[in-house]
C-alpha positions in Angstrom: 0.1 -0.2 0.1 2.9 2.5 0.8 4.2 2.4 -3.0 0.4 3.6 -3.9 0.3 6.4 -1.3 4.0 7.4 -2.7 2.8 7.4 -6.3 -0.4 9.7 -5.2 1.8 12.1 -3.8 4.1 12.3 -6.6 1.1 12.5 -9.0 -0.4 15.4 -6.6 3.1 17.1 -7.0 3.0 16.7 -10.7 -0.3 18.3 -10.7 0.7 21.1 -8.6 3.7 21.9 -10.8 1.5 22.0 -13.8 -0.9 24.2 -12.0 1.9 26.6 -11.2 3.3 26.8 -14.8 0.0 27.4 -16.0 -0.4 30.1 -13.6 3.1 31.6 -14.2 2.5 31.7 -18.1 -0.7 33.9 -17.3 1.1 36.1 -15.0 4.1 36.5 -17.9 1.4 37.2 -20.4 -0.2 40.0 -18.2 3.0 41.6 -17.9 4.2 41.2 -21.4 1.0 42.8 -22.6 2.2 46.0 -21.0 5.3 46.2 -22.9 5.7 48.4 -26.1 4.0 46.8 -29.0 7.3 46.4 -30.8 8.6 43.9 -28.2 5.2 42.4 -27.2 4.9 39.6 -29.9 8.7 38.4 -29.5 8.6 38.2 -25.8 5.3 36.4 -25.8 6.1 33.8 -28.3 9.6 33.4 -25.9 7.6 32.9 -22.9 4.9 30.7 -24.5 7.3 28.3 -26.1 9.6 28.0 -22.7 6.4 27.2 -20.8 4.9 24.9 -23.6 8.3 22.9 -23.6 8.2 22.3 -20.1 4.7 21.3 -20.1 5.2 18.7 -22.9 8.4 17.2 -21.0 6.5 17.0 -17.9 3.4 15.1 -19.9 5.7 12.7 -21.8 6.9 11.1 -18.6 3.4 10.6 -17.3 1.2 7.2 -17.8 -1.8 8.1 -19.6 -3.8 7.4 -16.6 -1.8 9.9 -14.7 -2.6 12.5 -17.5 -6.3 11.6 -17.4 -6.1 12.2 -13.6 -4.3 15.6 -14.2 -6.9 16.8 -17.0 -9.9 15.8 -14.7 -8.5 18.0 -12.0 -8.2 21.3 -14.2 -10.8 23.8 -15.3 -12.0 23.6 -18.7 -9.7 26.4 -20.2 -6.7 25.0 -18.5 -7.5 21.3 -19.2 -7.9 22.2 -23.0 -4.5 24.0 -22.8 -2.6 20.9 -21.4 -4.7 18.4 -23.7 -3.2 20.5 -26.7 0.5 19.3 -25.2 0.0 15.8 -24.7 1.9 13.7 -27.0 -0.4 12.6 -29.9 0.7 8.8 -29.8 -1.0 8.9 -26.1 -4.1 10.7 -27.2 -6.3 7.6 -27.6 -5.1 5.8 -24.4 -5.8 9.1 -22.4 -9.1 9.3 -24.1 -10.2 6.1 -22.7 -8.7 6.6 -19.0 -10.8 10.1 -18.4 -14.3 10.3 -17.5 -17.4 10.4 -19.7 -17.5 14.2 -19.0 -14.1 14.9 -19.5 -13.8 13.0 -22.7 -17.0 15.1 -24.0 -14.9 18.3 -23.5 -11.8 16.7 -24.9 -13.4 15.4 -28.2 -15.4 18.6 -28.8 -11.6 20.3 -29.2 -10.5 18.1 -31.6 -11.1 18.2 -35.2 -12.1 15.4 -37.7 -8.2 15.0 -38.6 -7.2 14.5 -34.9 -9.6 12.2 -34.2 -8.9 10.0 -37.1 -5.3 10.0 -36.3 -6.1 8.9 -32.4 -7.7 5.7 -34.0 -4.4 4.7 -35.7 -3.0 4.3 -32.1 -5.9 2.0 -30.9 -6.9 -1.5 -30.9 -10.5 -2.5 -32.4 -12.2 -3.0 -29.0 -10.5 0.2 -27.8 -12.3 1.9 -30.9 -15.5 0.7 -30.1 -15.2 2.4 -26.5 -14.5 5.5 -28.0 -17.3 5.5 -30.5 -20.4 6.3 -28.5 -18.4 9.5 -27.6 -17.7 10.9 -31.3 -19.5 12.9 -33.4 -21.9 10.8 -35.9 -20.5 12.1 -38.9 -16.8 11.5 -37.6 -17.9 7.7 -36.9 -18.8 7.1 -40.4 -15.5 8.5 -41.7 -13.5 6.7 -39.0 -15.2 3.1 -39.8 -14.5 3.9 -43.7 -11.0 4.4 -42.9 -10.2 1.1 -41.1 -9.2 -2.1 -42.7 -11.9 -4.3 -43.6 -11.0 -6.8 -41.0 -10.6 -4.0 -38.1 -13.9 -2.5 -39.2 -15.8 -5.9 -39.0 -14.4 -6.3 -35.4 -15.5 -2.7 -34.2 -18.9 -3.1 -35.5 -19.4 -6.7 -33.9 -18.3 -5.1 -30.4 -21.2 -2.4 -31.1 -23.5 -4.8 -31.5 -23.4 -5.9 -27.9 -25.8 -4.2 -25.4 -23.8 -2.0 -22.6 -23.4 -4.2 -19.5 -22.9 -7.5 -21.4 -19.4 -9.3 -21.5 -19.4 -9.0 -25.4 -19.1 -5.3 -24.8 -16.3 -5.4 -22.9 -14.2 -8.1 -24.4 -10.7 -8.1 -25.7 -10.8 -9.3 -29.5 -6.7 -10.2 -29.2 -6.9 -13.9 -28.4 -3.9 -16.4 -28.8 -5.5 -19.6 -30.1 -4.0 -23.0 -30.6 -5.0 -26.5 -31.5 -4.9 -29.5 -29.3 -2.9 -31.9 -31.8 0.2 -29.4 -31.6 2.9 -30.3 -29.4 3.9 -27.7 -26.6 7.5 -27.1 -28.6 5.4 -25.8 -31.5 3.4 -23.7 -29.4 6.6 -22.0 -27.9 8.3 -21.3 -31.2 4.9 -19.9 -32.2 4.8 -17.4 -29.5 8.4 -16.6 -30.2 7.5 -15.8 -33.7 4.4 -13.9 -32.9 6.2 -11.5 -31.0 4.1 -9.1 -28.8 1.6 -10.9 -26.6 -2.1 -9.4 -25.3 -2.2 -7.3 -21.9 -2.8 -9.7 -18.9 -1.9 -12.8 -21.0 -1.8 -15.8 -18.8 -3.3 -18.7 -20.9 -3.7 -19.8 -24.5 -7.4 -20.8 -25.7 -7.3 -24.2 -27.3 -9.7 -24.5 -30.4 -10.6 -26.9 -33.0 -10.4 -26.2 -36.6 -13.7 -24.5 -36.4 -13.0 -22.1 -33.6 -14.8 -24.0 -31.0 -13.4 -24.0 -27.4 -12.0 -27.2 -26.2 -10.0 -26.0 -23.4 -7.2 -23.5 -22.1 -3.6 -24.1 -21.9 -2.0 -21.9 -18.7 1.4 -20.5 -19.6 3.0 -22.4 -16.4 1.6 -25.6 -18.0 3.3 -24.5 -21.2 7.0 -23.8 -19.8 7.2 -26.5 -17.2 5.9 -29.7 -18.9 7.8 -31.8 -21.6 8.1 -29.8 -24.9 7.2 -33.2 -26.8 3.7 -33.6 -24.9 0.7 -32.2 -26.9 -1.4 -29.4 -25.8 -4.4 -32.0 -25.8 -2.2 -34.0 -23.2 -1.7 -31.1 -20.6 -4.8 -28.8 -21.2 -7.6 -27.6 -18.9 -10.7 -29.4 -20.5 -13.2 -27.3 -18.5 -11.7 -23.8 -18.2 -14.1 -21.0 -17.0 -15.9 -19.1 -19.9 -18.4 -16.5 -20.5 -20.8 -15.9 -23.5 -21.1 -12.6 -25.2 -24.4 -12.0 -23.8 -23.8 -12.7 -20.1 -24.4 -9.8 -17.8 -21.1 -8.2 -17.1 -22.2 -8.1 -13.3 -22.3 -11.8 -13.1 -18.8 -11.9 -14.8 -17.4 -9.7 -12.2 -18.6 -11.8 -9.6 -16.9 -14.9 -11.0 -13.6 -13.1 -11.5 -13.7 -12.0 -7.9 -14.7 -15.6 -6.8 -12.2 -17.8 -8.9 -9.4 -14.9 -9.1 -9.4 -14.9 -12.8 -7.0 -13.1 -15.0 -8.8 -13.5 -18.1 -11.3 -15.9 -19.4 -12.3 -16.9 -23.0 -15.4 -15.4 -24.6 -17.5 -17.8 -26.8 -20.7 -16.9 -29.1 -23.9 -18.9 -29.4 -22.2 -21.5 -31.4 -19.3 -22.0 -28.6 -16.9 -20.4 -31.0 -14.2 -18.1 -29.3 -14.8 -14.6 -30.2 -12.7 -12.8 -27.6 -11.3 -12.9 -23.8 -12.5 -10.9 -20.9 -9.7 -9.4 -18.6 -9.4 -8.5 -15.1 -8.6 -4.8 -16.4 -11.7 -4.6 -18.0 -13.7 -6.2 -15.3 -12.1 -3.6 -12.9 -12.9 -0.9 -15.1 -16.5 -1.8 -15.3 -16.9 -2.4 -11.5 -15.4 1.4 -10.6 -17.6 2.8 -13.3 -20.7 1.3 -11.9 -19.7 1.9 -8.2 -19.3 5.5 -9.3 -22.7 5.8 -11.0 -24.7 4.3 -8.1 -22.8 6.5 -5.8 -23.9 9.7 -7.9 -27.4 8.5 -8.4 -27.8 8.2 -4.8 -26.8 11.7 -4.6 -28.8 12.9 -7.4 -26.2 13.4 -9.7 -25.8 12.0 -13.2 -22.7 9.9 -14.3 -21.4 12.5 -16.9 -21.0 15.2 -14.1 -18.0 17.2 -14.4 -16.6 19.3 -11.5 -15.3 22.3 -13.9 -18.6 22.3 -15.7 -20.5 25.5 -16.3 -23.2 26.6 -13.5 -26.0 26.4 -16.0 -25.4 22.9 -17.4 -24.9 21.6 -13.6 -28.2 23.3 -12.6 -30.0 21.5 -15.9 -28.6 18.2 -14.8 -29.7 18.8 -11.1 -33.0 20.7 -11.3 -35.1 17.5 -11.4 -33.9 15.9 -8.0 -33.6 19.7 -6.5 -37.3 20.2 -7.4 -38.2 16.5 -6.0 -36.4 17.7 -2.8 -38.3 20.6 -2.5 -41.6 19.0 -3.0 -41.1 16.3 -0.4 -40.1 19.3 2.0 -43.4 21.0 1.2 -45.3 17.7 1.8 -43.5 17.5 5.5 -44.5 21.0 6.3 -47.9 20.2 5.5 -48.0 17.2 7.6 -46.4 19.2 10.4 -49.0 21.8 9.8 -51.7 19.5 10.5 -50.8 18.7 13.8 -50.1 22.4 14.7 -52.7 22.3 17.3 -51.4 19.4 19.1 -47.9 20.9 19.0 -49.3 24.2 20.7 -50.8 21.9 23.2 -47.7 19.6 24.1 -44.7 21.8 23.4 -42.2 18.8 24.2 -43.2 17.4 20.7 -41.3 20.0 18.9 -38.0 18.8 20.3 -38.9 15.4 19.1 -39.3 16.4 15.3 -35.6 16.8 14.5 -34.8 13.5 16.4 -37.3 11.6 14.4 -36.2 13.1 11.2 -32.6 12.5 11.9 -33.2 8.8 12.9 -35.6 7.9 10.0 -32.8 9.4 7.7 -30.0 7.5 9.2 -32.1 4.2 9.1 -33.1 4.6 5.6 -29.6 5.4 4.6 -28.3 2.0 6.4 -31.3 0.1 4.9 -30.4 1.4 1.3 -26.5 0.5 1.9 -27.3 -3.0 3.1 -30.0 -3.6 0.3 -27.7 -2.4 -2.4 -24.8 -4.5 -1.1 -27.2 -7.6 -1.3 -28.3 -7.2 -4.6 -24.6 -6.5 -5.8 -23.5 -9.6 -4.1 -26.5 -11.6 -5.2 -27.5 -12.3 -1.7 -30.9 -11.1 -2.2 -32.6 -13.2 -4.7 -36.4 -14.1 -5.5 -36.3 -17.1 -3.4 -35.2 -15.1 0.0 -37.1 -12.0 -0.2 -39.8 -13.1 1.7 
């Protein structure tokens, strides 16, 4: 846990340094604007270039997830200024890491050419994650610019409803057949070169792509190279279907300590794999959405959004809260005579309201936890 704390401190220090650079740039520009016009443009250009170079060097050393943290922590004007300095090859990875609300502001600041360039650094499943947040006309051009195989993969992922395994799966799968020797498989992996992220097992299929088993990497490197895949593979691996609920898959990952698992279609053919990072992202996003919903907020809330937009997002819940307050006041008014006769009842009103609110919050928390862990079923509600 200590390295995580140190990393968070380092990240906050980086954010503070970036804020100081932005503030320094604004201050210098303000001072330069008071200089004679002949020197104004030259000095401003030199100062801007110096700060831009320092910011670029700082951002180039950060992980895309850390850049996303910085962008989410900046007001809109500063956010767009920093976004313009992010290395082009990291744009796609950063867009995948930021929240939906921040991604909306970043995409709105990009032109068609920049968006198409972003896709060049992303896999098919990652492009599918971005498509819902892109303008429709740009999506059409983006799909046309992809090779036919990649375009088909993107469209296949987009066909699955949100919240299903198919919408979360990674399309990069290493497949082998059970009649191959372990030596052949090892040579194949060396020739293949790069391996997928969170890669801990190979998927065993027949000639039709039907799932037959799984070959863990530990088995591959510890068993006799002359043995065949069929002799040593797991014949009943954990797998998911494309239309399985992502929530159920997340529970299975937690229960069985999975790193990845194959995903099959209706014909039991392997079409992808579900990885632990996708499951963690889904779990975090779902938890954040539920937490915001309980507070009467939308999942696309941005801390630095304009007041008018925030008001539009929240007026419904605020109006409902105002309505319930009026109802409560009317109920109290109906017992005004009783309260006048027994003044001590007035002292109990805030106590009853407080206990009722706390009890309601606790009951809601336990119910939500039970639903999330599948402890509440139709058979045990009574």
